Structure formats: structure tokens, C-alpha cells
C-alpha positions as CSV (number, residue, x, y, z in Angstrom):
1,X,0.0,0.0,0.0
2,X,3.0,2.3,0.5
3,X,3.7,2.2,-3.2
4,X,0.1,3.3,-3.9
5,X,0.5,6.2,-1.5
6,X,3.8,7.2,-3.2
7,X,2.0,7.2,-6.6
8,X,-0.9,9.3,-5.2
9,X,1.5,11.9,-3.7
10,X,3.4,12.0,-7.0
11,X,0.4,12.8,-9.2
12,X,-2.1,14.4,-6.7
13,X,-3.0,18.1,-7.3
14,X,-3.1,19.8,-3.9
15,X,-5.1,22.7,-5.5
16,X,-7.9,20.4,-6.6
17,X,-8.1,18.7,-3.2
18,X,-8.3,22.1,-1.5
19,X,-10.9,23.2,-3.9
20,X,-13.0,20.2,-3.0
21,X,-12.6,20.7,0.7
22,X,-13.6,24.4,0.5
23,X,-16.6,23.8,-1.7
24,X,-17.8,20.9,0.4
25,X,-17.3,22.9,3.5
26,X,-19.2,25.8,2.2
27,X,-22.1,23.6,0.9
28,X,-22.4,21.6,4.1
29,X,-22.2,24.8,6.2
30,X,-25.0,26.4,4.3
31,X,-27.2,23.3,4.6
32,X,-26.5,23.0,8.3
33,X,-27.1,26.7,9.0
34,X,-30.3,26.8,7.1
35,X,-31.7,23.8,8.8
36,X,-30.6,24.9,12.2
37,X,-31.9,28.4,11.8
38,X,-35.3,27.0,10.7
39,X,-35.4,24.7,13.7
40,X,-34.6,27.5,16.1
41,X,-37.1,30.1,14.6
42,X,-39.9,27.6,13.8
43,X,-41.2,27.3,17.4
44,X,-42.0,31.0,17.4
45,X,-44.7,30.3,14.8
46,X,-45.8,26.9,16.0
47,X,-45.9,27.7,19.8
48,X,-49.3,26.9,21.3
49,X,-51.0,26.4,17.9
50,X,-49.4,23.3,16.5
51,X,-52.7,21.5,16.2
52,X,-53.9,23.7,13.3
53,X,-51.6,24.1,10.4
54,X,-50.6,27.6,9.3
55,X,-52.2,27.3,5.8
56,X,-55.6,26.8,7.5
57,X,-57.8,29.9,8.0
58,X,-60.9,30.3,10.1
59,X,-63.7,32.1,8.2
60,X,-66.8,33.4,9.9
61,X,-69.5,36.0,9.4
62,X,-69.9,39.2,11.6
63,X,-72.7,39.4,14.1
64,X,-74.9,42.4,13.3
65,X,-77.2,44.3,15.5
66,X,-80.1,43.9,13.0
67,X,-79.4,40.1,12.9
68,X,-79.6,39.9,16.6
69,X,-82.9,41.8,16.7
70,X,-84.7,39.8,14.0
71,X,-83.1,36.5,15.2
72,X,-81.1,35.6,12.2
73,X,-77.9,33.6,12.6
74,X,-74.5,34.4,11.0
75,X,-74.2,31.0,9.3
76,X,-73.2,29.9,5.9
77,X,-75.5,28.5,3.2
78,X,-74.6,25.6,1.0
79,X,-74.4,28.1,-1.9
80,X,-71.9,30.3,-0.1
81,X,-69.8,27.3,0.9
82,X,-69.7,26.0,-2.7
83,X,-68.8,29.5,-4.0
84,X,-65.9,29.7,-1.5
85,X,-64.8,26.2,-2.5
86,X,-64.6,27.2,-6.1
87,X,-62.0,30.0,-5.5
88,X,-58.5,29.4,-6.9
89,X,-56.8,29.9,-3.5
90,X,-58.9,27.3,-1.7
91,X,-57.7,23.6,-1.5
92,X,-60.4,22.2,0.8
93,X,-63.1,23.4,3.3
94,X,-64.2,21.9,6.5
95,X,-67.2,22.9,8.6
96,X,-67.4,23.4,12.3
97,X,-70.0,21.1,13.7
98,X,-71.4,22.1,17.1
99,X,-72.8,19.9,19.8
100,X,-76.6,20.4,19.8
101,X,-77.2,19.4,23.4
102,X,-76.3,20.5,27.0
103,X,-72.7,19.9,28.2
104,X,-71.6,20.3,31.8
105,X,-68.0,19.8,33.1
106,X,-67.0,19.2,36.7
107,X,-63.6,19.0,38.3
108,X,-63.0,17.8,41.8
109,X,-59.2,17.9,42.3
110,X,-58.8,17.9,46.0
111,X,-55.0,17.7,45.8
112,X,-54.9,20.9,43.8
113,X,-57.5,22.6,45.8
114,X,-59.7,23.1,42.7
115,X,-63.5,22.4,42.7
116,X,-65.7,23.8,40.0
117,X,-68.6,23.0,37.6
118,X,-69.4,24.9,34.5
119,X,-71.5,24.6,31.3
120,X,-69.4,23.9,28.1
121,X,-69.9,23.7,24.4
122,X,-68.3,21.3,22.0
123,X,-67.4,21.6,18.4
124,X,-65.6,19.5,15.8
125,X,-63.9,19.8,12.5
126,X,-63.0,17.0,10.0
127,X,-60.1,15.0,11.4
128,X,-57.8,15.9,8.4
129,X,-57.7,19.5,9.6
130,X,-56.4,18.6,13.1
131,X,-52.7,17.9,13.3
132,X,-52.6,15.7,16.4
133,X,-51.3,12.3,17.4
134,X,-53.9,9.9,15.8
135,X,-53.5,7.4,18.7
136,X,-55.1,10.0,21.0
137,X,-57.4,11.9,18.7
138,X,-60.2,9.4,18.1
139,X,-63.5,8.2,19.5
140,X,-65.3,4.9,19.2
141,X,-68.9,4.0,20.2
142,X,-68.9,3.0,23.9
143,X,-65.7,4.9,24.7
144,X,-66.0,6.8,28.0
145,X,-63.1,9.2,27.6
146,X,-63.3,12.2,25.3
147,X,-60.1,13.9,24.1
148,X,-60.4,17.7,24.1
149,X,-58.3,20.5,22.6
150,X,-59.0,23.9,24.4
151,X,-58.0,27.5,23.5
152,X,-54.6,28.4,25.1
153,X,-56.2,31.7,26.2
154,X,-58.5,29.8,28.5
155,X,-55.5,28.4,30.5
156,X,-54.0,31.9,30.6
157,X,-57.3,33.4,31.8
158,X,-57.4,30.9,34.6
159,X,-53.8,31.1,35.7
160,X,-53.4,34.9,35.5
161,X,-56.9,36.0,36.2
162,X,-59.3,33.6,38.0
163,X,-56.7,31.7,40.0
164,X,-55.2,34.8,41.4
165,X,-58.5,36.5,42.3
166,X,-59.9,33.3,43.9
167,X,-56.6,32.3,45.6
168,X,-56.4,29.1,43.7
169,X,-53.2,27.3,42.5
170,X,-52.0,27.8,38.9
171,X,-52.0,24.9,36.5
172,X,-49.2,24.0,34.0
173,X,-49.8,22.5,30.6
174,X,-48.2,19.2,31.6
175,X,-50.3,19.0,34.7
176,X,-53.6,19.7,33.1
177,X,-52.9,17.0,30.5
178,X,-53.0,14.5,33.4
179,X,-56.2,15.7,34.9
180,X,-59.6,14.2,33.8
181,X,-62.9,16.1,34.0
182,X,-66.3,14.7,34.5
183,X,-68.4,15.5,31.4
184,X,-72.2,15.3,31.8
185,X,-74.2,15.3,28.5
186,X,-78.0,15.8,28.6
187,X,-80.5,15.8,25.7
188,X,-83.4,14.0,24.0
189,X,-84.4,12.6,27.4
190,X,-80.9,11.0,28.0
191,X,-78.2,11.8,30.5
192,X,-74.8,10.2,30.2
193,X,-71.5,10.7,32.0
194,X,-68.0,10.7,30.4
195,X,-64.4,11.5,31.3
196,X,-62.8,14.5,29.5
197,X,-59.1,14.7,29.0
198,X,-57.3,17.8,27.6
199,X,-54.6,16.6,25.2
200,X,-53.5,19.9,23.8
201,X,-54.0,23.7,23.3
202,X,-54.6,25.9,20.4
203,X,-54.5,29.7,20.0
204,X,-56.0,29.5,16.5
205,X,-59.4,28.1,17.6
206,X,-61.6,29.7,20.3
207,X,-63.6,26.6,21.0
208,X,-63.6,23.3,22.8
209,X,-62.6,20.9,20.1
210,X,-63.5,17.2,20.2
211,X,-63.2,14.4,17.6
212,X,-65.6,14.6,14.7
213,X,-66.7,11.0,15.3
214,X,-67.8,11.9,18.8
215,X,-69.9,14.9,17.7
216,X,-71.6,12.9,15.0
217,X,-72.5,10.1,17.4
218,X,-73.5,12.3,20.3
219,X,-75.7,14.6,18.1
220,X,-77.5,11.5,16.7
221,X,-78.2,10.3,20.2
222,X,-78.8,13.4,22.3
223,X,-80.2,15.7,19.6
224,X,-81.5,13.6,16.7
225,X,-84.0,16.1,15.4
226,X,-81.9,19.3,15.7
227,X,-80.8,21.0,12.5
228,X,-78.0,23.5,12.1
229,X,-75.9,25.2,9.4
230,X,-72.2,26.0,10.0
231,X,-71.4,29.4,11.4
232,X,-67.6,28.9,10.9
233,X,-65.5,27.3,8.2
234,X,-61.9,26.1,8.3
235,X,-60.3,26.7,5.0
236,X,-57.0,25.2,3.7
237,X,-55.4,27.7,1.3
238,X,-52.7,27.1,-1.3
239,X,-50.7,30.2,-0.4
240,X,-51.4,32.3,2.7
241,X,-49.6,35.3,1.1
242,X,-52.2,35.5,-1.8
243,X,-53.8,38.9,-1.7
244,X,-56.9,37.5,-3.3
245,X,-57.8,35.8,0.0
246,X,-58.2,39.1,1.8
247,X,-59.9,40.8,-1.1
248,X,-62.5,38.0,-1.5
249,X,-63.3,37.9,2.3
250,X,-63.6,41.7,2.4
251,X,-65.9,41.7,-0.6
252,X,-68.1,39.0,1.0
253,X,-68.0,40.6,4.4
254,X,-66.4,37.5,6.0
255,X,-64.2,37.7,9.0
256,X,-60.7,36.2,9.2
257,X,-58.1,36.7,11.9
258,X,-55.7,39.1,10.3
259,X,-53.0,38.6,12.9
260,X,-53.0,34.8,12.4
261,X,-53.1,35.4,8.6
262,X,-50.0,37.5,8.9
263,X,-48.3,34.9,11.0
264,X,-49.2,32.3,8.4
265,X,-47.7,34.4,5.7
266,X,-44.5,35.0,7.6
267,X,-44.0,31.3,8.3
268,X,-44.8,30.4,4.7
269,X,-42.2,32.9,3.4
270,X,-39.7,31.6,6.0
271,X,-40.2,28.1,4.6
272,X,-39.7,29.3,1.0
273,X,-36.5,31.2,1.9
274,X,-35.1,28.3,3.8
275,X,-35.9,25.9,0.9
276,X,-34.0,28.2,-1.5
277,X,-31.0,28.4,0.9
278,X,-31.0,24.6,1.3
279,X,-31.2,24.2,-2.4
280,X,-28.2,26.4,-2.9
281,X,-26.2,24.5,-0.2
282,X,-27.1,21.2,-1.9
283,X,-26.0,22.5,-5.3
284,X,-22.7,23.6,-3.9
285,X,-22.2,20.3,-2.2
286,X,-23.0,18.4,-5.4
287,X,-20.5,20.6,-7.3
288,X,-17.8,19.9,-4.7
289,X,-18.6,16.2,-5.2
290,X,-18.2,16.6,-8.9
291,X,-14.8,18.3,-8.4
292,X,-13.6,15.4,-6.2
293,X,-14.8,12.8,-8.7
294,X,-12.9,14.6,-11.5
295,X,-9.8,14.9,-9.4
296,X,-9.8,11.2,-8.4
297,X,-10.5,10.1,-12.0
298,X,-7.7,12.3,-13.3
299,X,-5.4,11.1,-10.6
300,X,-6.1,7.4,-11.5
301,X,-5.6,8.1,-15.2
302,X,-2.3,9.8,-14.5
303,X,-1.2,6.8,-12.5
304,X,-2.7,4.2,-14.9
305,X,0.6,2.7,-16.0
306,X,1.9,2.5,-12.4
307,X,-1.3,0.9,-11.2
308,X,-1.2,-1.7,-14.0
309,X,2.3,-2.6,-12.9
310,X,1.1,-3.0,-9.3
311,X,-1.7,-5.3,-10.5
312,X,0.9,-7.4,-12.4
313,X,3.0,-7.6,-9.3
314,X,0.1,-9.2,-7.4
315,X,-1.7,-6.3,-5.8
316,X,-5.4,-6.7,-5.5
317,X,-7.9,-4.1,-6.7
318,X,-9.0,-3.6,-3.1
319,X,-5.4,-2.9,-2.0
320,X,-5.0,-0.3,-4.7
321,X,-8.4,1.3,-4.0
322,X,-7.9,1.5,-0.3
323,X,-5.6,4.6,-0.2
324,X,-8.0,6.5,-2.5
325,X,-10.9,5.5,-0.3
326,X,-9.0,6.7,2.9
327,X,-8.3,10.0,1.1
328,X,-12.0,10.4,0.3
329,X,-13.3,9.5,3.7
330,X,-10.7,11.7,5.5
331,X,-11.7,14.7,3.3
332,X,-15.4,14.2,4.0
333,X,-14.8,13.8,7.7
334,X,-12.8,17.1,7.8
335,X,-15.5,18.9,5.9
336,X,-18.2,17.5,8.2
337,X,-16.2,18.5,11.4
338,X,-15.5,22.0,10.2
339,X,-19.1,22.6,8.9
340,X,-20.5,21.4,12.2
341,X,-18.1,23.6,14.2
342,X,-18.9,26.7,12.0
343,X,-22.6,26.0,12.4
344,X,-22.3,25.9,16.2
345,X,-20.3,29.1,16.3
346,X,-22.7,31.0,14.1
347,X,-25.7,29.6,16.1
348,X,-24.2,30.9,19.3
349,X,-23.9,34.3,17.7
350,X,-27.4,34.6,16.3
351,X,-28.9,33.1,19.5
352,X,-27.6,36.1,21.3
353,X,-29.6,38.5,19.1
354,X,-32.7,36.2,18.9
355,X,-32.9,35.5,22.7
356,X,-35.0,38.7,23.3
357,X,-37.5,37.6,20.7
358,X,-37.7,33.8,20.9
359,X,-36.3,31.0,23.0
360,X,-34.4,28.6,20.8
361,X,-34.9,25.4,22.7
362,X,-33.9,23.0,19.9
363,X,-30.6,21.2,19.7
364,X,-28.0,20.7,16.9
365,X,-28.5,16.9,16.9
366,X,-30.7,16.9,13.8
367,X,-28.4,19.2,11.9
368,X,-25.4,17.0,12.8
369,X,-27.2,13.9,11.7
370,X,-28.1,15.4,8.4
371,X,-24.5,16.6,7.7
372,X,-23.2,13.1,8.7
373,X,-25.7,11.4,6.4
374,X,-24.7,13.7,3.5
375,X,-21.0,13.0,4.2
376,X,-21.5,9.3,4.3
377,X,-23.5,9.2,1.1
378,X,-20.9,11.3,-0.7
379,X,-18.1,8.9,0.6
380,X,-20.1,5.8,-0.4
381,X,-20.7,7.1,-4.0
382,X,-17.1,8.2,-4.3
383,X,-15.9,4.7,-3.2
384,X,-18.1,3.1,-5.8
385,X,-16.8,5.4,-8.5
386,X,-13.1,4.7,-7.5
387,X,-13.8,0.9,-7.6
388,X,-15.1,1.2,-11.1
389,X,-12.2,3.3,-12.2
390,X,-9.7,0.7,-10.8
391,X,-11.6,-2.0,-12.7
392,X,-11.1,-0.1,-15.9
393,X,-7.4,0.0,-15.3
């Protein structure tokens, strides 16, 4: 193998090797930084609202004084829903389905010093609009536990308003997820008791959300003759930045939460920018890979006569390929190590400026794993190419 190393040193171009290292380092660093920055900034958009995706908008009608006097409801007709569905910016529409019966919730948590009973209301949307663990978000006939998603504002109102004025203990998210409520449903001459468990919070929905299967079953049992039309719609849009969304809703007099629409636009633009940066990083990495392939191929061609002599002397193809493989793997390991170190240094710098806006609680583990996978793939492909080049010799 010493003879092979001597041949490599004799014909190797240091400039080409350095070019590969620099290009690969730049490409990997761009990929790692883009992914890490996205991971660190993303929680600012997803916090407390991860159950409803950012390209979903809640559309409703305003409540007018005249409508209140004459008793009309701000609901949507089938024609209005179909017209909205036909718009170019709409992918799909889901309807909010309310519970048409009486709901009462009771909590008797002696250890927390909390005792209360209150009337509630339940609503549901089609399950495809709720981004939650499917193992927990479901209901089957006969099941006594109801999974519930509540508005995050309700927890804040309790902790920072009601709890302080009533001298009650505050409740954390993790604690309230472990507490079960007694849910009493009454309607159509039936009364039934269930357990309610809060499995998550949302700041995009001001409602008590339960699985759609439960609403359909319970409405059929406790309010079989009640009729309703949807007063709110959940709309999946193709592009939250489309100005046509706001123009159409204003023309129709529909309400959409402008703050959440702006938040959706910002996150969507962030994803587009990060995708572009990642693409640039991948292109640079692939170019560096191409440079290395050309360099190794040229190196083997320059050493063709010497390698043929080694084969005639009894050297195996694996013995001849091994120094080239070691060179490739070492170069990729160095690129990975330097890219990861640069990413960590830059992350520490930008975290200092972002700390006043968001708390970047993520780690660099995912970024390191991605960079390692890319380096391994590049090494594996290069080893295969070298093996084929040696076979040609």
C-alpha cells in the first residue's frame, strides 16, 4: 500500500483537493445553518398552535345588531360554501359542527384545591384538519373518555386571572394534561357521564374541540331532530400570502383573523426562503462532489501505468483502491467536522440576538445527523466510482 501512497503523492493536485474541501465545507455549512436556523425560529410560529396548520384559516360572518334583533344567525348557506370552495386559492373546506345538546364539566381535584362545575360547548372539524397524534385523537362507540383541545387563552385566563383572584393554584400544561374532568351530557331525554381529558391547546381556535366521530355520534343520540348550518368554516389555502384571500373575504363581508393570517404568511415565506437556501447548499455540495470525482478520476488516469504494474506484481484491486478511499473519507470527515463547528459558532452568535424575541430550545442533533448522512452518502458514492475506475485500469 506504501507504493500506492507514493503514486498518489506524485500525481495528486493539492489545489484540486483544497478546492473540493472548501466547496464541500461551504455547501455543508449552508445546509446545516439553514436547517438549524429554521429549527430555532420555527417554534416562534408553532408555539401553542401546533394542532392547526398555518395554511388553515378560520372564516366566519360578523354578528350584526339587526341580525340579533330579528333572530337571524350568521351561518353559511350551501351556496356560499360552494362558492368559496370554487375560489382558486382554496384547496379544501371543513365545517365546524357544534354539539346540539347541553354539556356540563365538573372538576374535583382535592390535591390541587380546585373544585368547579361549568357549562361547556363542544365543536368538531373534520379530522384531516387537526394535526394531532392519531393514537389519542379518536372516538369509538362506547368509549367513555373524550379527548379535548382547548384554547390556550383559557388556560392563561385561569392562571393569570381567575386563579389569582380566587386564591387558587396555577396549573401548568403538563399537569392539566394528566387531569380528567367529569363530562355530563344531557339531551333527548338521555343523560350520560364521560371523562374528559385535555390533550392539547390551540391559539387559532376559540372553541372546545372534540373528535368529529364523537360529535356525529352524540348529536345523533342526544339531539337527533336538531338541525344546524355551519357558522364557521376552516379553509385550507394554497398560499397564505395570496392577496386574493383578503380581497374576497372583504368583498363578501367575511371575518378572518388578520394577525394569524400575517403569522401564516411569515411562516410560509420563511419556509420558502429556507428551501431556497437549502437548495443552494445542496447544489454547492454536489459541485464539490463533482470536483472530487474529476480529481480522483484524473489522478487514476495519470497513474494508470503504475497501477497496472502493481496489478501485475500481485496487488489486488481492493489494496490499490484503499488509499484512495481513505483519502476520500478523510476529506469528507474534515468537511463535516469544520461545517458542524462553524454552524455551532454562528448559532451561538445569532442566538444572542434572537434571545430577546424567541427561546431557541432546539438542539443541533438533527443538523449534525443530516450533515453526517450527506458526508456518508458522498463517501459511499465516491468509493463506488473509485472501484469502477480501478476495474477499468
